[in-house]
C-alpha positions as CSV (number, residue, x, y, z in Angstrom):
1,M,0.0,0.0,0.0
2,K,1.2,3.5,-0.8
3,V,-0.4,6.6,0.8
4,S,0.0,10.1,-0.4
5,V,-1.5,13.4,0.7
6,D,-2.2,16.7,-1.2
7,L,-1.3,19.6,1.1
8,D,-3.0,22.0,-1.3
9,K,-6.3,20.3,-0.7
10,C,-5.9,19.7,3.1
11,V,-8.1,21.8,5.3
12,G,-6.8,20.5,8.6
13,A,-9.9,18.8,9.8
14,G,-7.9,16.1,11.5
15,Q,-10.2,13.2,10.7
16,C,-7.2,11.2,9.4
17,V,-5.4,11.6,12.7
18,L,-8.4,10.4,14.6
19,T,-8.7,7.3,12.3
20,A,-5.0,6.3,11.9
21,D,-2.8,8.2,14.2
22,D,0.2,6.0,13.4
23,V,0.0,7.0,9.7
24,F,-1.1,10.6,9.9
25,D,-0.4,13.6,12.2
26,Q,-1.0,17.3,11.9
27,R,1.7,20.0,11.6
28,D,2.0,22.3,14.6
29,E,2.4,25.5,12.5
30,D,-0.8,25.2,10.5
31,G,-2.7,22.0,11.4
32,L,-2.3,20.5,7.9
33,V,-1.8,16.8,7.5
34,K,1.7,15.3,8.1
35,L,2.2,11.8,6.6
36,L,4.1,9.7,9.1
37,D,4.2,6.4,7.1
38,P,3.7,6.5,3.3
39,S,3.9,2.7,3.2
40,P,2.0,1.4,6.2
41,P,1.6,-2.4,6.8
42,G,-1.3,-4.2,5.2
43,E,-3.1,-4.7,8.4
44,R,-3.6,-0.9,8.5
45,L,-5.4,-0.8,5.1
46,A,-8.9,-0.6,6.5
47,D,-8.1,2.3,8.8
48,V,-6.2,4.2,6.1
49,R,-9.0,3.7,3.6
50,L,-11.5,5.0,6.2
51,A,-9.3,8.0,6.8
52,A,-9.2,8.8,3.1
53,E,-13.0,8.4,2.8
54,M,-13.6,10.6,5.9
55,C,-11.3,13.4,4.6
56,P,-13.6,16.3,3.8
57,A,-11.1,17.7,1.2
58,S,-10.3,14.4,-0.5
59,A,-6.6,15.1,0.2
60,I,-5.6,11.5,0.8
61,T,-4.9,8.9,-1.9
62,V,-4.4,5.2,-1.2
63,E,-2.9,2.9,-3.8
64,E,-3.0,-0.8,-3.1
C-alpha cells in the first residue's frame, strides 16, 4: 500500500489523525496533515482507507 497526501487540498480537519494516528499527524504550525508512514503495513489498510474516505477535502490517496 502506498499513501500520499495533497497539502494544497488539506483543510486541517484532523479526521485522518483520529482514524489512523500511526500513519497521519497534523503539523503544529498550520494544522495540515503530516504523513508519518507513506507505506503502512497491510493490516492498517482498513483504517487508512477509512481516513481517506472521511477526509472532507479528499486530500488522501491510497494505492493498493
